[in-house]
C-alpha positions as CSV (number, residue, x, y, z in Angstrom):
1,M,26.9,-11.4,31.7
2,Q,30.4,-12.9,31.3
3,A,31.2,-15.0,28.3
4,S,31.7,-18.0,30.7
5,D,28.2,-17.7,31.9
6,V,26.7,-18.2,28.5
7,S,29.2,-20.9,27.3
8,S,28.6,-23.0,30.4
9,S,25.9,-25.6,30.5
10,T,24.0,-23.8,33.3
11,W,21.9,-21.8,30.8
12,L,20.2,-25.0,29.9
13,D,19.1,-25.6,33.5
14,K,15.5,-25.5,34.4
15,V,14.5,-22.4,36.4
16,P,11.6,-22.8,38.9
17,L,9.1,-20.0,38.3
18,K,8.5,-18.3,41.7
19,S,7.9,-14.7,40.8
20,A,6.5,-13.0,37.7
21,F,6.4,-9.4,36.6
22,L,3.6,-8.4,34.2
23,S,3.0,-5.2,32.2
24,L,0.6,-5.6,29.4
25,S,-1.2,-3.4,26.9
26,D,-2.8,-6.4,25.2
27,K,-4.4,-8.4,28.0
28,S,-5.7,-11.2,25.9
29,G,-5.0,-14.6,27.5
30,L,-3.9,-12.9,30.7
31,R,-6.5,-14.6,33.0
32,E,-5.6,-18.1,31.9
33,L,-1.9,-17.4,32.2
34,S,-2.2,-15.8,35.6
35,Q,-4.4,-18.7,36.9
36,F,-1.7,-21.1,35.8
37,L,1.1,-19.1,37.4
38,V,-0.7,-18.9,40.7
39,S,-1.5,-22.6,40.6
40,I,2.3,-23.4,40.4
41,G,3.1,-21.1,43.3
42,C,4.3,-18.2,41.3
43,S,3.7,-14.7,42.8
44,L,2.5,-11.9,40.6
45,S,3.6,-8.3,40.4
46,A,2.2,-5.9,37.8
47,T,2.0,-2.3,36.6
48,G,-1.1,-0.1,36.9
49,S,-3.9,-1.3,34.6
50,T,-2.5,-4.9,34.6
51,A,-2.5,-5.0,38.4
52,E,-6.1,-3.6,38.4
53,Q,-7.3,-6.3,36.0
54,L,-5.6,-9.1,38.0
55,S,-7.2,-7.8,41.2
56,S,-10.6,-7.6,39.7
57,W,-10.3,-11.3,38.9
58,G,-9.3,-12.1,42.5
59,F,-5.6,-12.8,41.9
60,P,-3.2,-11.7,44.6
61,V,-0.8,-9.1,43.0
62,R,1.8,-6.6,44.1
63,T,1.8,-3.2,42.5
64,V,5.0,-1.5,41.3
65,E,4.5,1.2,44.0
66,S,4.5,-1.4,46.7
67,I,7.8,-2.8,45.4
68,T,9.6,0.5,44.7
69,G,8.1,2.7,47.3
70,F,7.7,5.3,44.6
71,P,4.5,6.3,42.7
72,E,4.0,6.4,39.0
73,I,4.8,9.9,37.7
74,L,4.6,12.0,34.5
75,G,1.1,10.6,33.7
76,G,2.4,7.0,33.9
77,R,5.3,7.5,31.6
78,V,7.7,6.6,34.4
79,K,6.8,3.6,36.6
80,T,9.0,0.5,36.1
81,L,12.3,2.2,35.5
82,H,13.6,1.5,39.0
83,P,16.5,-0.6,40.5
84,K,14.0,-2.7,42.5
85,I,12.4,-3.8,39.3
86,F,15.4,-4.1,36.9
87,G,17.7,-5.4,39.6
88,G,15.2,-8.2,40.2
89,I,15.3,-9.0,36.4
90,L,19.0,-8.6,35.6
91,A,20.5,-10.3,38.6
92,K,22.6,-13.3,37.4
93,P,22.4,-16.7,39.0
94,N,25.3,-18.0,41.0
95,S,26.8,-14.5,41.4
96,D,28.0,-13.7,44.9
97,S,28.3,-10.0,44.0
98,D,24.7,-9.8,42.6
99,S,23.3,-11.7,45.6
100,H,25.1,-9.3,47.9
101,D,23.6,-6.3,46.0
102,L,20.1,-7.8,46.1
103,E,20.3,-8.5,49.9
104,M,21.7,-5.1,50.7
105,H,19.0,-3.2,48.8
106,K,16.2,-5.7,49.6
107,I,15.5,-6.5,46.0
108,E,13.6,-9.7,45.1
109,K,14.3,-11.6,41.9
110,F,11.8,-12.0,39.1
111,D,12.0,-15.3,37.2
112,L,9.5,-14.4,34.4
113,V,8.6,-11.1,32.6
114,V,5.3,-11.0,30.7
115,C,5.1,-7.8,28.7
116,N,3.8,-6.4,25.5
117,L,4.2,-2.8,24.2
118,Y,2.1,0.3,23.7
119,P,0.4,-0.3,20.4
120,F,2.4,2.2,18.3
121,Q,1.6,0.3,15.2
122,E,-2.2,0.5,15.9
123,T,-1.9,4.3,16.5
124,L,0.1,4.7,13.3
125,R,-2.7,2.8,11.4
126,R,-5.4,5.0,13.0
127,T,-3.9,8.5,12.9
128,E,-1.2,10.8,11.6
129,D,-1.3,13.1,14.6
130,L,2.3,13.5,15.8
131,G,1.4,14.0,19.4
132,Q,-0.6,10.7,19.6
133,L,2.3,8.9,17.8
134,V,4.9,10.2,20.2
135,E,2.7,9.3,23.3
136,S,2.4,5.8,21.9
137,I,6.2,5.2,22.1
138,D,6.8,2.6,24.8
139,I,9.9,3.1,27.0
140,G,9.6,0.9,30.1
141,G,8.1,-2.0,28.2
142,V,11.0,-2.1,25.7
143,S,13.4,-2.0,28.6
144,L,11.6,-4.8,30.4
145,L,11.7,-7.1,27.4
146,R,15.3,-6.3,26.6
147,A,16.5,-6.8,30.2
148,A,14.7,-10.1,30.5
149,A,16.0,-11.3,27.2
150,K,19.5,-10.3,28.1
151,N,19.3,-12.4,31.2
152,F,17.9,-15.5,29.5
153,I,20.3,-17.6,31.5
154,R,17.9,-17.2,34.4
155,V,14.8,-15.3,33.3
156,G,11.9,-16.2,31.0
157,V,10.1,-13.6,28.9
158,L,6.8,-13.6,27.1
159,C,6.0,-10.9,24.6
160,D,3.2,-12.5,22.6
161,P,-0.1,-13.8,24.0
162,Q,-0.1,-16.5,21.2
163,D,2.8,-18.1,23.0
164,Y,1.0,-18.5,26.4
165,K,-0.5,-21.9,25.5
166,A,2.8,-23.5,24.5
167,F,4.5,-21.8,27.5
168,I,2.0,-23.3,29.9
169,E,2.3,-26.8,28.4
170,A,6.1,-26.7,28.6
171,V,6.2,-25.5,32.2
172,Q,3.6,-28.1,33.2
173,K,5.8,-30.8,31.7
174,N,8.8,-29.4,33.7
175,G,6.9,-29.4,37.0
176,G,6.6,-25.6,37.3
177,S,10.1,-24.8,35.9
178,L,11.1,-23.2,32.6
179,G,13.7,-25.0,30.5
180,G,16.7,-23.3,28.9
181,Q,15.8,-24.0,25.3
182,L,12.5,-22.3,25.6
183,R,14.0,-19.4,27.5
184,V,16.4,-18.9,24.6
185,E,13.6,-19.0,22.0
186,L,11.5,-16.6,24.0
187,A,14.4,-14.2,24.5
188,L,15.2,-14.2,20.8
189,K,11.6,-13.4,20.0
190,A,11.5,-10.6,22.5
191,L,14.7,-9.1,21.0
192,G,13.1,-9.3,17.6
193,E,10.0,-7.6,18.9
194,T,12.0,-4.6,20.3
195,A,14.0,-4.3,17.1
196,T,10.8,-4.4,15.1
197,Y,9.2,-1.8,17.4
198,D,12.1,0.6,17.2
199,E,12.3,0.2,13.4
200,V,8.6,1.0,12.9
201,I,9.0,4.1,15.1
202,S,12.1,5.3,13.3
203,L,10.6,4.9,9.9
204,A,7.3,6.4,10.8
205,L,8.7,9.5,12.5
206,R,11.3,9.9,9.7
207,H,8.5,10.1,7.2
208,K,6.5,12.3,9.5
209,L,9.2,14.8,10.3
210,H,11.2,15.1,7.1
211,G,8.8,17.8,5.8
212,I,9.5,19.8,8.9
213,T,13.3,19.5,8.7
214,G,13.3,20.2,5.0
215,V,15.9,17.4,4.4
216,R,14.8,14.3,2.4
217,L,16.8,11.3,3.5
218,G,14.6,8.5,2.4
219,A,13.6,5.7,4.7
220,G,16.9,5.4,6.6
221,P,20.2,7.2,7.1
222,V,23.6,6.2,5.8
223,Q,24.6,4.8,9.1
224,R,21.7,2.4,9.1
225,Q,22.5,1.3,5.6
226,A,26.1,0.5,6.6
227,R,24.9,-1.4,9.7
228,L,22.5,-3.5,7.6
229,S,25.2,-4.2,5.1
230,A,27.5,-5.5,7.8
231,Q,24.8,-7.7,9.2
232,L,24.0,-9.2,5.8
233,L,27.6,-10.0,5.1
234,E,28.2,-11.8,8.4
235,G,26.7,-15.1,9.2
236,Q,23.4,-16.7,8.1
237,L,20.3,-15.0,6.7
238,T,17.1,-16.9,7.4
239,Y,13.7,-16.3,5.8
240,E,10.5,-18.1,6.4
241,F,7.9,-18.2,3.7
242,E,4.2,-19.2,4.0
243,R,2.1,-19.8,0.9
244,V,-0.8,-17.3,0.8
245,K,-2.4,-18.3,-2.4
246,S,-1.9,-19.6,-6.0
247,L,-2.0,-17.0,-8.8
248,R,-3.7,-17.7,-12.1
249,Y,-0.3,-17.7,-13.8
250,G,3.1,-15.8,-13.7
251,E,4.3,-13.2,-16.1
252,N,2.9,-15.3,-18.9
253,P,0.0,-17.8,-19.1
254,H,2.4,-20.8,-19.4
255,Q,4.2,-20.0,-16.1
256,K,2.9,-21.1,-12.8
257,A,3.0,-18.7,-9.9
258,A,2.0,-18.2,-6.2
259,L,2.1,-15.5,-3.5
260,Y,4.1,-16.2,-0.4
261,A,4.3,-14.2,2.8
262,T,7.6,-13.8,4.7
263,G,7.7,-14.3,8.4
264,S,10.9,-12.2,8.7
265,G,9.6,-8.8,7.7
266,V,10.4,-5.7,9.6
267,V,6.9,-4.8,10.8
268,H,3.8,-6.5,12.0
269,Q,0.4,-6.7,10.5
270,G,-1.5,-3.4,10.6
271,A,1.7,-1.4,11.0
272,S,3.2,-1.8,7.6
273,C,2.6,-1.3,3.9
274,S,2.3,-5.0,3.1
275,L,1.0,-6.1,-0.3
276,V,0.3,-9.5,1.1
277,E,-2.3,-7.9,3.4
278,A,-3.7,-5.5,0.8
279,Q,-7.5,-5.7,0.4
280,C,-8.9,-5.9,-3.2
281,L,-12.4,-4.5,-3.3
282,N,-13.3,-5.1,-7.0
283,G,-12.3,-6.9,-10.2
284,K,-10.4,-10.0,-10.9
285,E,-7.9,-11.5,-8.5
286,L,-4.6,-9.7,-8.4
287,S,-2.1,-11.2,-10.9
288,Y,1.6,-11.8,-10.7
289,N,2.2,-8.8,-12.9
290,N,-0.2,-6.7,-10.8
291,Y,1.8,-7.5,-7.7
292,L,5.1,-6.6,-9.4
293,D,3.8,-3.3,-10.7
294,M,2.3,-2.4,-7.3
295,E,5.5,-3.2,-5.6
296,H,7.5,-0.8,-7.8
297,G,4.8,1.8,-7.4
298,I,4.7,1.5,-3.6
299,R,8.5,2.0,-3.3
300,L,8.2,5.1,-5.5
301,I,5.2,6.8,-3.9
302,S,6.6,6.1,-0.4
303,E,9.2,8.8,-1.2
304,F,6.6,11.5,-0.9
305,R,4.6,12.9,2.0
306,E,2.9,15.4,-0.3
307,C,-0.3,14.4,-2.1
308,A,1.1,12.3,-4.9
309,A,0.1,10.0,-7.8
310,V,2.2,7.4,-9.5
311,I,1.4,5.6,-12.7
312,I,3.3,2.3,-13.4
313,K,3.5,0.3,-16.6
314,H,5.6,-2.8,-16.8
315,N,7.5,-2.0,-13.6
316,L,8.4,1.5,-14.9
317,P,7.0,4.8,-13.8
318,C,5.4,6.5,-16.8
319,G,4.0,9.4,-14.8
320,V,4.4,11.0,-11.4
321,G,2.5,14.0,-10.1
322,L,2.2,16.1,-7.0
323,G,-0.9,18.2,-6.3
324,G,-3.2,19.9,-3.8
325,S,-5.7,17.0,-4.3
326,P,-5.6,13.4,-5.5
327,M,-7.3,14.5,-8.8
328,E,-4.7,17.2,-9.4
329,A,-1.8,14.9,-8.6
330,Y,-3.2,12.2,-11.0
331,R,-3.9,14.7,-13.8
332,R,-0.3,15.9,-13.6
333,A,1.0,12.4,-13.6
334,F,-1.1,11.5,-16.6
335,E,-0.2,14.7,-18.6
336,G,3.5,13.7,-18.6
337,D,2.7,10.7,-20.8
338,P,-1.0,10.4,-21.9
339,V,-0.4,7.2,-23.9
340,S,1.4,4.8,-21.6
341,P,-1.1,4.8,-18.7
342,F,-3.5,2.6,-20.8
343,G,-3.6,-0.7,-18.9
344,G,-1.4,0.7,-16.2
345,V,-1.4,0.7,-12.4
346,V,-2.2,3.9,-10.5
347,L,-1.2,4.5,-6.9
348,L,-2.3,7.4,-4.8
349,N,-1.4,8.3,-1.2
350,R,-4.6,10.1,-0.3
351,K,-8.3,9.2,-0.1
352,V,-9.8,9.0,-3.6
353,D,-12.8,11.3,-3.9
354,L,-15.4,11.5,-6.6
355,G,-13.4,14.1,-8.7
356,C,-10.4,11.8,-8.7
357,A,-12.5,8.8,-9.5
358,L,-14.0,10.6,-12.5
359,A,-10.5,11.3,-13.8
360,L,-9.5,7.7,-13.2
361,H,-12.6,6.4,-14.9
362,E,-11.7,8.1,-18.2
363,T,-8.9,5.5,-19.0
364,F,-8.6,1.8,-19.0
365,L,-6.6,0.8,-15.9
366,E,-5.6,-2.5,-14.4
367,V,-5.3,-1.5,-10.8
368,V,-6.0,1.6,-8.6
369,V,-4.3,1.6,-5.2
370,A,-5.2,4.1,-2.4
371,P,-5.5,4.2,1.4
372,E,-9.2,5.0,1.2
373,F,-12.0,5.5,-1.2
374,E,-15.1,7.7,-0.6
375,P,-18.3,5.7,-1.1
376,D,-19.4,7.6,-4.3
377,A,-15.9,7.3,-5.7
378,L,-15.9,3.6,-5.0
379,D,-19.3,3.1,-6.6
380,L,-18.2,4.8,-9.8
381,L,-14.9,2.8,-10.0
382,R,-16.8,-0.4,-9.3
383,S,-18.8,0.2,-12.5
384,K,-15.8,-1.1,-14.3
385,K,-16.1,-4.7,-13.3
386,N,-12.6,-5.7,-14.2
387,L,-10.8,-2.8,-12.5
388,R,-8.9,-4.0,-9.4
389,I,-9.5,-1.6,-6.6
390,V,-6.9,-2.0,-3.8
391,V,-6.9,-0.5,-0.3
392,L,-3.3,0.0,0.9
393,N,-1.8,2.8,2.9
394,T,1.5,3.6,1.2
395,Q,2.4,6.1,3.9
396,L,3.0,3.3,6.4
397,P,6.6,2.0,6.7
398,L,7.7,-0.4,4.0
399,M,8.3,-4.0,5.2
400,N,11.3,-5.1,3.1
401,K,14.7,-3.8,4.2
402,Q,16.6,-6.2,1.9
403,Q,16.3,-7.1,-1.7
404,I,16.9,-10.7,-2.7
405,S,17.6,-11.8,-6.3
406,Q,18.0,-15.5,-7.3
407,V,21.1,-16.6,-9.2
408,Q,22.0,-20.1,-10.3
409,G,22.8,-22.0,-7.1
410,G,22.2,-19.1,-4.7
411,F,20.9,-15.7,-3.9
412,L,22.2,-12.1,-4.0
413,V,21.1,-10.0,-1.0
414,Q,21.5,-6.3,-0.6
415,D,20.0,-3.4,1.4
416,V,17.2,-1.6,-0.3
417,D,18.2,1.7,-1.9
418,D,16.5,4.0,0.6
419,T,18.9,6.8,0.8
420,I,18.6,9.7,-1.7
421,F,21.5,11.9,-0.7
422,D,23.6,13.0,2.2
423,P,23.2,16.8,2.5
424,E,26.8,17.1,3.5
425,K,27.9,15.6,0.2
426,L,25.8,17.9,-2.0
427,H,27.7,20.5,-4.0
428,I,27.2,22.7,-6.9
429,P,30.3,22.8,-9.1
430,T,28.9,25.0,-11.9
431,N,28.9,28.8,-12.3
432,A,25.1,28.9,-12.4
433,T,23.2,28.0,-9.2
434,P,19.7,26.6,-9.0
435,S,16.9,28.6,-7.4
436,P,15.0,27.2,-4.4
437,L,12.2,26.2,-6.7
438,E,14.6,24.5,-9.0
439,K,16.2,22.7,-6.1
440,S,12.8,21.4,-5.0
441,A,12.2,20.2,-8.6
442,C,15.5,18.4,-8.5
443,W,14.7,16.6,-5.2
444,F,11.4,15.5,-6.8
445,A,13.2,14.3,-10.0
446,Y,16.0,12.5,-8.0
447,S,13.4,10.7,-5.9
448,I,11.9,9.3,-9.1
449,V,15.0,8.4,-11.1
450,K,16.2,5.9,-8.5
451,H,13.1,3.8,-9.2
452,V,13.8,3.7,-13.0
453,R,15.8,0.9,-14.6
454,S,19.3,2.0,-15.5
455,N,20.5,3.8,-17.5
456,A,17.9,6.2,-16.3
457,I,17.0,9.8,-17.1
458,V,14.0,11.7,-15.7
459,L,12.8,15.2,-16.9
460,C,10.6,17.1,-14.4
461,N,9.1,20.4,-13.6
462,G,8.3,21.1,-9.9
463,N,5.3,18.9,-9.7
464,Q,5.2,16.4,-12.5
465,T,7.3,14.2,-14.8
466,I,7.8,15.4,-18.3
467,A,9.5,12.3,-19.6
468,V,11.0,9.1,-18.1
469,G,13.6,7.0,-19.9
470,G,15.0,3.8,-18.5
471,G,16.7,0.5,-19.4
472,F,19.0,2.0,-22.0
473,T,22.5,0.6,-22.5
474,N,24.0,4.1,-22.7
475,R,23.1,7.4,-21.2
476,V,23.0,9.4,-24.4
477,D,20.2,7.2,-25.8
478,A,18.2,7.7,-22.5
479,V,18.6,11.5,-22.9
480,E,17.6,11.4,-26.6
481,Y,14.5,9.3,-25.8
482,C,13.3,11.7,-23.1
483,L,13.7,14.7,-25.4
484,K,11.7,13.0,-28.1
485,K,9.1,11.7,-25.6
486,A,8.5,15.0,-23.9
487,S,5.0,16.4,-24.5
488,L,5.2,19.2,-22.0
489,P,7.3,22.3,-22.2
490,L,11.0,21.9,-21.3
491,K,11.6,25.5,-20.5
492,G,12.7,25.6,-16.8
493,A,12.7,21.8,-16.5
494,V,15.3,19.8,-14.6
495,L,17.0,16.6,-15.5
496,A,17.9,13.8,-13.1
497,S,20.4,11.1,-13.9
498,D,20.8,7.9,-11.9
499,A,24.5,7.8,-12.5
500,F,27.3,10.1,-13.7
501,F,27.7,11.4,-17.3
502,P,30.7,9.6,-18.8
503,F,31.1,12.3,-21.4
504,P,29.7,15.8,-22.0
505,D,27.7,14.6,-25.1
506,S,24.4,14.5,-23.1
507,I,24.9,18.1,-22.0
508,D,25.3,19.0,-25.7
509,L,21.9,17.4,-26.4
510,I,20.1,19.5,-23.8
511,K,21.8,22.8,-24.0
512,N,19.3,24.5,-26.2
513,T,16.1,22.8,-24.9
514,G,15.3,25.1,-22.0
515,I,16.5,22.6,-19.3
516,R,18.2,24.7,-16.7
517,V,19.4,22.4,-13.9
518,I,20.9,18.9,-13.8
519,I,21.1,16.7,-10.7
520,Q,23.4,13.7,-10.9
521,P,25.8,11.8,-8.6
522,G,29.1,12.7,-10.2
523,G,32.2,10.6,-10.0
524,S,33.2,10.3,-13.7
525,V,36.8,10.9,-14.8
526,Q,35.1,13.3,-17.3
527,D,33.4,15.3,-14.5
528,A,35.5,18.4,-15.3
529,A,34.5,18.2,-19.0
530,V,30.8,17.8,-18.1
531,I,31.0,20.7,-15.7
532,D,32.7,22.9,-18.4
533,A,29.9,22.0,-20.9
534,C,27.3,23.0,-18.3
535,N,29.1,26.3,-17.7
536,K,29.2,27.1,-21.4
537,A,25.5,26.3,-21.7
538,G,24.5,28.3,-18.6
539,I,23.2,25.1,-16.9
540,A,23.4,24.6,-13.2
541,M,24.4,21.2,-11.8
542,I,23.8,19.6,-8.4
543,V,26.2,16.7,-7.5
544,T,24.8,14.3,-4.9
545,G,27.6,11.8,-4.4
546,Y,25.1,8.9,-4.5
547,R,24.5,6.7,-7.5
548,H,21.2,4.9,-8.0
549,F,21.8,2.1,-10.4
550,K,18.8,-0.2,-10.8
551,H,19.6,-3.3,-12.8
């Protein structure tokens, strides 16, 4: 489409609806919509199951095969991707060249595309099977929506059955034509739908496949981070908020508070890890502080595809553990700091069985979050009447891709910190090198430290935190705190730092403790002195090139 096409007034013109193309997974509202289209003289063309459904209701409908002269192939994965379909959608109005092509190749125009996509989100909610997830990725449907949206100057597009009623009313008022303003609104919605769909698939497969590749990149690559940053710094950012419920109070009893849902999240209901949609099965209503603690815990536990447990207290992780079972993961998280979990929030990324419930039952907790609870485990936990039991699948993609902080007179907006490191930037500048097991422990520690308030230090072994220190005004104090806090052996432990060491004094503190490996971003003018101190102490260091300040 030429710029002149869009800038002219023609895109506001009403377009008579003479031919519609339909391809639907969700057929709710289809009968009423089709009845209306036929009543205004609009012919119907449709893909396989949609055409069968329309025929069963008695509507005249053309199949894709009758239009293209080519059958569906590859088990239905290829059916609409044909010039006689997409030419009919993408042909511009008032274009002699396009009209010539249509006439030469006997292609008929479509004025309306009605399409929704394979339910990848529903498959993701139902199963972790990679084969089923891949088969649920829609190709033709996304292309249909994008093509129709691109040609909004002439073509209408419907991607949501909830819009059918308003669409019918608008077309009735226009005597069977679709106005330009509604075409634009529908096109923007369709583009948002395809963007959402692609993002859900990207995040889901990234989480699913990173264990196979052996490279942990977080929720999105560096290129996506840069793209998001560019989008945020250009133009207007719009959010819509809907009040969900009032909360008893805010952080303190004298503060009022409420929970709002945003209409501009990245994923749809049932396909995301959304706290707004979390189900609380027991205890008091979730409080403002509960939501904050759960949010911090969700972001941390989403780093792991392994069976993991996270314990949060006042927005800080006080214990993180990995294990072969939820009980083992929780025990390890608890062992790193047996005092702080009292009154804390526990998150698990596997179904809670009775063994895990027995372990959880031993300590007073505010909230337990897990994707599922076995019936006997749920019964035991419910015996604590004030314990909030929340069902939430933390392995689903996270909704929020930006973080917003309020300042006087405005807001600060940034991408979420979902990149842990770029493998190409990693290097080991010390004489000593970490073993594969020590490297694994470092990835574990570095996944945690980015979620701790700066200045942050985390001590870990391969499967549990030993000490977590955050919110210090200098890094030496954070290191000293962790060394004093540690209740597990430090021999063979690793240390993660969210930012560079400005001086070698922290290395001097740990050189005789048994800590053998440090992982940190580097970038200090004193890097050479820090590396030299490590070499003298026989400590290996991994430099990532990525800082993880959390203010």
